[in-house]
C-alpha positions as CSV (number, residue, x, y, z in Angstrom):
1,M,-6.1,-19.0,-8.1
2,N,-8.0,-16.9,-5.6
3,I,-7.8,-13.1,-4.7
4,T,-8.2,-12.7,-1.1
5,D,-9.1,-9.0,-1.4
6,V,-10.5,-8.3,1.9
7,D,-8.0,-9.0,5.3
8,D,-6.5,-7.1,8.1
9,K,-3.6,-5.9,6.0
10,T,-5.6,-4.5,2.9
11,I,-7.8,-2.8,5.3
12,R,-4.9,-1.2,7.1
13,D,-3.1,-0.1,4.0
14,S,-6.2,1.2,2.0
15,Q,-6.6,3.4,5.2
16,K,-3.6,4.5,5.4
17,D,-3.5,5.7,1.8
18,G,-6.9,7.5,2.2
19,V,-8.8,5.3,-0.4
20,S,-11.4,2.7,-0.2
21,L,-10.9,-0.8,-0.2
22,K,-12.2,-1.3,-3.4
23,E,-10.1,1.2,-4.9
24,F,-6.9,-0.1,-3.1
25,K,-7.4,-3.7,-4.1
26,E,-8.2,-2.9,-7.8
27,K,-5.0,-0.9,-8.1
28,Y,-2.8,-3.9,-6.9
29,T,-5.1,-6.6,-8.6
30,K,-4.3,-4.8,-11.9
31,L,-0.8,-4.9,-11.2
32,F,-0.7,-8.5,-10.3
33,F,-2.3,-9.3,-13.6
34,Q,0.2,-7.1,-15.7
35,D,3.2,-9.0,-14.0
36,M,1.2,-12.4,-14.8
37,D,1.0,-11.4,-18.5
38,M,4.4,-10.1,-18.7
39,L,5.6,-13.4,-17.4
40,N,3.5,-15.2,-20.1
41,I,1.7,-16.9,-17.1
42,E,-1.6,-18.5,-18.9
43,R,-4.8,-17.2,-17.4
44,V,-7.1,-19.7,-15.7
45,E,-10.7,-20.1,-16.0
46,F,-11.6,-18.3,-12.8
47,Y,-10.1,-16.0,-10.3
48,P,-12.7,-15.6,-7.5
49,R,-12.6,-12.9,-5.1
50,A,-13.3,-13.2,-1.4
51,T,-15.5,-10.1,-1.4
52,E,-17.8,-12.0,-4.0
53,T,-17.8,-15.1,-1.9
54,I,-19.1,-14.1,1.3
55,P,-22.4,-16.1,1.2
56,E,-20.4,-19.5,0.5
57,M,-18.2,-18.7,3.9
58,I,-21.4,-18.1,5.6
59,Y,-22.8,-21.2,4.5
60,I,-19.7,-23.1,6.0
61,V,-19.3,-21.0,9.1
62,K,-23.0,-21.9,10.0
63,K,-22.3,-25.6,9.4
64,L,-19.5,-25.8,11.7
65,M,-21.3,-24.1,14.3
66,D,-24.2,-26.6,13.8
67,K,-21.9,-29.6,14.1
68,G,-20.1,-28.2,17.3
69,F,-16.6,-27.2,15.5
70,A,-17.3,-23.6,16.0
71,Y,-18.4,-21.0,18.5
72,K,-19.3,-17.6,18.9
73,S,-17.3,-15.3,21.4
74,D,-18.9,-12.5,23.3
75,D,-18.0,-10.0,21.0
76,G,-19.6,-11.8,18.2
77,S,-16.4,-13.2,16.5
78,V,-16.8,-16.8,15.5
79,Y,-13.9,-19.2,16.2
80,F,-12.8,-22.6,14.9
81,S,-12.3,-25.0,18.0
82,V,-9.2,-26.6,17.2
83,S,-9.3,-29.2,20.0
84,K,-12.5,-30.5,18.3
85,F,-10.8,-31.5,15.0
86,K,-8.7,-34.6,16.0
87,E,-6.7,-34.6,12.8
88,Y,-5.2,-31.2,13.3
89,A,-1.8,-30.6,12.2
90,K,-1.7,-33.9,9.9
91,L,-0.2,-31.7,7.3
92,S,2.6,-30.1,9.1
93,K,3.3,-33.0,11.6
94,I,3.3,-30.2,14.1
95,K,3.0,-31.9,17.7
96,F,-0.3,-30.2,19.0
97,D,0.7,-30.6,22.7
98,N,3.6,-28.3,21.7
99,L,1.4,-25.6,19.7
100,Q,2.3,-22.2,20.6
101,V,0.6,-18.6,19.8
102,G,2.1,-17.7,16.3
103,E,2.4,-14.4,14.4
104,R,-1.0,-14.9,12.7
105,V,-3.0,-15.9,15.7
106,K,-1.5,-12.8,17.4
107,Q,-3.4,-10.7,14.8
108,D,-6.8,-12.1,16.0
109,E,-7.1,-9.7,19.0
110,Y,-10.7,-11.1,19.9
111,E,-11.8,-13.4,23.0
112,K,-11.5,-16.8,22.4
113,D,-11.4,-20.4,24.2
114,S,-8.0,-21.2,23.0
115,A,-4.8,-19.3,21.9
116,N,-4.7,-22.1,19.0
117,D,-8.5,-21.6,18.0
118,F,-8.7,-19.3,15.0
119,A,-11.1,-16.7,13.6
120,L,-13.7,-17.8,11.1
121,W,-15.8,-14.7,11.4
122,K,-14.4,-11.4,12.9
123,A,-17.2,-9.0,14.5
124,Y,-17.3,-5.3,13.4
125,E,-15.2,-2.7,15.2
126,E,-14.6,0.8,14.6
127,G,-11.2,0.2,12.9
128,D,-12.8,-1.7,10.2
129,G,-14.3,1.5,8.7
130,D,-16.9,0.6,6.0
131,V,-15.5,-2.8,5.5
132,F,-18.4,-5.0,6.8
133,W,-20.8,-7.4,5.8
134,E,-24.7,-7.7,7.6
135,T,-25.1,-11.5,7.6
136,E,-27.3,-14.2,9.4
137,I,-24.2,-14.7,11.8
138,G,-23.6,-10.9,12.7
139,K,-21.9,-8.0,11.4
140,G,-18.4,-8.3,10.4
141,R,-16.0,-9.8,8.0
142,P,-14.4,-13.1,7.3
143,G,-11.3,-14.5,8.5
144,W,-8.6,-15.3,6.1
145,H,-8.7,-19.0,6.3
146,I,-12.4,-19.5,5.6
147,E,-12.1,-17.2,2.6
148,C,-9.8,-19.5,0.6
149,S,-11.8,-22.7,1.6
150,A,-15.1,-21.2,0.4
151,M,-13.6,-19.8,-2.9
152,S,-11.7,-23.5,-3.6
153,M,-14.8,-25.6,-3.2
154,K,-17.3,-23.1,-4.8
155,F,-15.3,-23.7,-8.2
156,L,-13.2,-27.0,-7.7
157,G,-16.1,-29.2,-5.1
158,E,-15.6,-30.1,-1.6
159,T,-12.7,-32.4,-2.7
160,F,-10.1,-31.5,-5.4
161,D,-6.6,-33.0,-6.5
162,I,-4.0,-30.6,-6.1
163,H,-3.4,-27.3,-3.7
164,T,-0.3,-25.4,-4.1
165,G,1.5,-22.7,-2.0
166,G,4.7,-21.6,-0.2
167,I,6.0,-23.5,2.3
168,D,5.6,-20.9,4.8
169,L,1.6,-21.6,4.3
170,I,1.8,-25.0,5.7
171,F,1.2,-23.8,9.0
172,P,-1.2,-22.5,10.1
173,H,-3.2,-21.5,6.8
174,H,-3.1,-24.9,5.2
175,E,-3.7,-26.6,8.1
176,N,-6.6,-24.4,8.9
177,E,-8.1,-24.8,5.7
178,I,-7.9,-28.5,6.1
179,A,-9.7,-28.5,9.3
180,Q,-12.6,-26.1,8.5
181,S,-13.0,-27.7,5.3
182,E,-13.0,-31.5,6.5
183,A,-14.9,-30.5,9.7
184,A,-17.9,-29.0,7.4
185,T,-18.0,-31.7,4.8
186,G,-16.6,-34.9,6.5
187,K,-14.5,-35.4,3.1
188,P,-11.1,-35.2,2.1
189,F,-10.1,-31.4,1.4
190,V,-7.1,-32.3,-1.0
191,N,-5.6,-35.1,-2.6
192,Y,-2.1,-33.5,-3.1
193,W,-0.4,-30.7,-1.7
194,M,2.7,-29.3,-3.4
195,H,4.6,-26.5,-1.5
196,C,7.4,-24.4,-3.0
197,E,10.5,-23.5,-1.3
198,H,11.6,-19.7,-0.6
199,L,13.1,-17.2,-3.0
200,L,16.2,-16.2,-1.8
201,V,18.3,-13.0,-3.2
202,D,22.0,-13.2,-3.1
203,N,21.4,-15.8,-0.4
204,T,19.5,-13.9,2.0
205,K,15.7,-13.2,2.7
206,M,14.4,-10.6,0.6
207,S,13.7,-7.4,2.4
208,K,13.3,-3.7,1.8
209,S,15.7,-2.8,4.9
210,K,18.6,-5.0,3.1
211,G,18.0,-3.3,-0.2
212,N,17.6,-6.4,-2.1
213,F,13.8,-6.2,-2.7
214,Y,12.8,-6.2,-6.3
215,I,9.3,-6.4,-7.7
216,L,9.0,-7.5,-11.6
217,K,9.3,-4.3,-12.7
218,D,12.4,-3.1,-11.1
219,V,14.2,-6.1,-13.1
220,V,13.1,-5.3,-16.4
221,D,13.6,-1.9,-16.0
222,K,17.3,-2.8,-15.4
223,G,17.3,-4.2,-19.0
224,Y,16.3,-7.8,-18.5
225,S,13.8,-9.6,-20.4
226,P,10.5,-11.2,-18.9
227,K,11.6,-14.4,-20.8
228,A,14.9,-14.6,-18.8
229,I,12.9,-13.8,-15.6
230,R,10.7,-16.6,-16.3
231,Y,13.2,-19.0,-17.2
232,L,15.3,-18.2,-14.0
233,L,12.3,-18.6,-11.5
234,M,11.6,-21.8,-13.4
235,A,14.4,-23.8,-14.0
236,S,14.9,-24.6,-10.3
237,H,12.9,-27.6,-8.9
238,Y,9.9,-25.9,-6.9
239,R,10.8,-27.5,-3.8
240,Q,14.2,-26.5,-3.7
241,K,15.4,-22.7,-2.6
242,L,16.0,-20.5,-5.4
243,N,18.8,-18.0,-5.1
244,F,18.1,-15.1,-7.1
245,T,21.2,-13.1,-8.3
246,F,21.8,-10.5,-11.3
247,D,24.8,-13.0,-12.7
248,G,22.2,-15.9,-12.8
249,L,19.8,-13.6,-14.7
250,A,22.3,-12.8,-16.9
251,G,23.2,-16.5,-17.6
252,A,19.4,-16.8,-18.1
253,E,19.6,-14.1,-20.9
254,Q,22.5,-16.1,-22.6
255,V,20.1,-19.3,-22.4
256,M,17.2,-17.1,-24.3
257,D,20.0,-16.1,-26.9
258,K,20.9,-19.9,-27.4
259,F,17.1,-20.6,-28.1
260,K,16.7,-18.0,-30.4
261,E,19.8,-18.9,-32.5
262,F,18.8,-22.5,-32.7
263,L,15.6,-21.8,-33.6
264,T,16.6,-19.2,-36.4
265,K,19.2,-22.0,-37.7
266,L,16.1,-24.5,-37.7
267,K,14.3,-22.0,-40.1
268,A,16.8,-21.4,-42.3
269,M,17.9,-25.2,-43.2
270,Q,17.1,-26.0,-46.7
271,G,18.4,-29.6,-47.1
272,E,16.2,-32.2,-48.9
273,E,17.6,-35.5,-47.8
274,N,15.6,-36.7,-44.5
275,N,17.7,-38.1,-41.7
276,P,16.3,-41.0,-39.7
277,E,18.7,-40.1,-37.0
278,L,16.9,-36.9,-36.1
279,E,13.5,-38.8,-35.8
280,E,15.4,-41.1,-33.1
281,Y,16.3,-37.9,-31.3
282,I,13.1,-36.3,-31.2
283,I,11.6,-39.7,-29.9
284,A,14.1,-40.0,-27.1
285,A,13.9,-36.0,-25.9
286,K,10.0,-36.0,-25.7
287,Q,9.8,-39.2,-23.6
288,K,12.6,-38.0,-21.2
289,F,10.9,-34.5,-20.9
290,E,7.7,-36.2,-20.3
291,E,9.2,-38.5,-17.7
292,S,10.8,-35.8,-15.8
293,M,7.6,-33.6,-15.9
294,D,5.7,-36.6,-14.5
295,D,8.7,-37.0,-11.7
296,D,7.0,-34.2,-9.5
297,L,7.9,-31.5,-12.2
298,N,11.5,-32.3,-12.4
299,M,12.5,-29.3,-14.5
300,S,16.1,-29.7,-14.3
301,G,15.8,-33.2,-16.1
302,G,13.2,-31.6,-18.7
303,L,15.9,-28.7,-19.4
304,A,18.7,-31.7,-19.8
305,A,16.4,-33.2,-22.5
306,I,16.1,-30.3,-24.2
307,F,19.6,-28.9,-24.2
308,D,20.6,-32.7,-25.2
309,F,18.6,-32.5,-28.2
310,M,19.7,-29.1,-29.2
311,K,23.2,-30.5,-29.1
312,E,22.2,-33.4,-31.2
313,A,20.2,-31.5,-33.8
314,N,23.2,-28.6,-34.2
315,T,25.7,-31.3,-34.8
316,L,23.5,-32.6,-37.8
317,M,23.0,-29.0,-39.0
318,M,26.7,-28.4,-39.0
319,E,27.3,-31.6,-41.0
320,N,24.6,-30.8,-43.5
321,K,22.6,-33.7,-42.5
322,M,19.4,-32.4,-41.8
323,S,16.6,-31.7,-44.3
324,R,14.0,-28.8,-44.3
325,N,11.5,-31.5,-43.2
326,D,13.7,-32.5,-40.4
327,A,14.3,-29.0,-39.2
328,L,10.5,-28.4,-39.4
329,A,9.8,-31.5,-37.2
330,A,12.6,-30.3,-34.9
331,F,11.1,-26.9,-34.7
332,N,7.5,-28.4,-33.8
333,L,9.1,-30.3,-31.0
334,M,10.6,-27.1,-29.5
335,M,7.1,-25.6,-29.4
336,E,5.7,-28.3,-27.8
337,F,8.3,-27.9,-25.0
338,D,7.3,-24.6,-25.2
339,K,3.7,-25.3,-23.9
340,V,5.6,-25.7,-20.7
341,L,8.3,-23.5,-20.8
342,G,6.6,-20.5,-22.5
343,V,9.8,-18.8,-23.5
344,L,10.4,-19.8,-27.0
345,E,8.2,-17.5,-29.0
346,F,10.6,-14.8,-30.4
347,K,9.7,-12.1,-32.9
348,D,11.8,-11.7,-35.9
349,E,14.2,-8.8,-35.7
350,E,13.9,-6.5,-38.7
351,I,17.9,-5.9,-39.5
352,P,18.4,-2.6,-41.0
353,A,19.5,-2.5,-44.5
354,D,22.9,-1.0,-43.8
355,V,23.6,-3.1,-41.3
356,K,22.8,-6.4,-43.5
357,E,25.0,-4.6,-46.1
358,L,27.9,-4.4,-43.6
359,A,27.5,-7.9,-42.5
360,E,27.5,-9.0,-46.0
361,K,30.7,-6.9,-46.7
362,R,32.3,-8.6,-43.7
363,N,31.4,-12.1,-44.8
364,K,32.9,-11.6,-48.2
365,A,36.1,-10.2,-46.7
366,R,36.2,-13.4,-44.3
367,M,35.7,-15.8,-47.4
368,D,38.6,-13.7,-48.9
369,K,40.9,-14.2,-45.7
370,N,40.8,-10.6,-45.6
371,W,40.8,-10.8,-41.7
372,A,42.0,-7.3,-41.0
373,E,39.2,-5.8,-43.1
374,A,36.6,-8.5,-41.3
375,D,37.8,-7.2,-38.1
376,K,37.2,-3.6,-39.0
377,L,33.7,-4.3,-40.3
378,R,32.7,-6.2,-37.1
379,D,33.6,-3.3,-35.1
380,E,31.6,-0.8,-37.4
381,L,28.6,-3.6,-36.7
382,K,29.2,-3.1,-33.0
383,E,29.1,0.6,-33.0
384,K,25.7,0.4,-34.5
385,G,24.7,-2.1,-32.0
386,Y,24.8,-5.5,-33.9
387,E,26.9,-8.6,-33.5
388,V,27.8,-11.3,-36.0
389,K,27.9,-14.9,-35.0
390,D,29.6,-17.2,-37.5
391,G,29.0,-20.8,-37.7
392,K,29.5,-23.6,-40.7
393,E,26.2,-23.0,-41.9
394,G,26.6,-19.4,-42.3
395,Y,26.2,-16.3,-40.1
396,V,23.7,-14.8,-37.9
397,V,23.2,-11.0,-37.3
398,K,21.7,-9.9,-34.0
399,K,21.3,-7.1,-32.0
400,I,23.3,-6.7,-29.0
């Protein structure tokens, strides 16, 4: 995962805020990593930054110029000549004859041979302020596309296995990455491309003008847990559009409650006789989950395997057909699944002594079939912010 910390937008917005590009980009990079941590996204080994990879970009640009794939315009900018790369558009399948100037191409307001050519290096102009590098190919700054090729190849090699991104990046960004990289090296750039679909909010595109624009902090401030947000975003297949709604997020919170309740019950199991049925359930669930993950990250199939297993294990617990060792094996399987899910680490809540006492009194009233007293105590617990869930194996107290 790379950080493109210099482009037209960051320069424009840093100047608008009256701060240096370095100060501006560090602010948003820090917020980005805070959100990553909040969603329990594992850190990768390297986060290359465009501003720290300029020499690698210059090397590629010079190579492209030497091979005749790139040219310098009158103002000193360097462009990639799309017509020279015969396999251009092989990813997007766009017909080259029908290529028109797109929004991203319009941003390159420089003289070039063809509207379809894209900037590798942008010559310095006054509007760039203090954002420039003095290089062998002139004073200026890199184009967006060359940044990504240089950062990727620096750490993953000239050919690497998987490149991800949103479907909106297929053209022109990923198409341009392929063209400049393969033209420079003569080797395939990427073996597999994985593009995720758009996120919708209430079935429409997210935008500030429609009032449906949210950042992670906005949603958390509304009282939703990062675990539920992570689960909701992850539960749909990455190649399907995801419609984000707060009803859906509330449903994800309920799933988190079910996970927690299931793991709590496993921890409480005290049976002594092992049940061979459980081992069969574990083997089947693990196999189905792994097959689903191998099938283009089929998360819905993987989750179905987990929920089926939970249903089977819950039945055994209700019938008192599970030992402590069985419960430990089931718990360990859930933790294996969590290496993918990343939502099953729950902190044990400290239940206040007075709440525990009320819950125990209510349980005794229930056992004595004193339903009126049991209901009264349940209401008292609710007033304190707690609820009781009854089961065949006992009751569980949890904060509302």
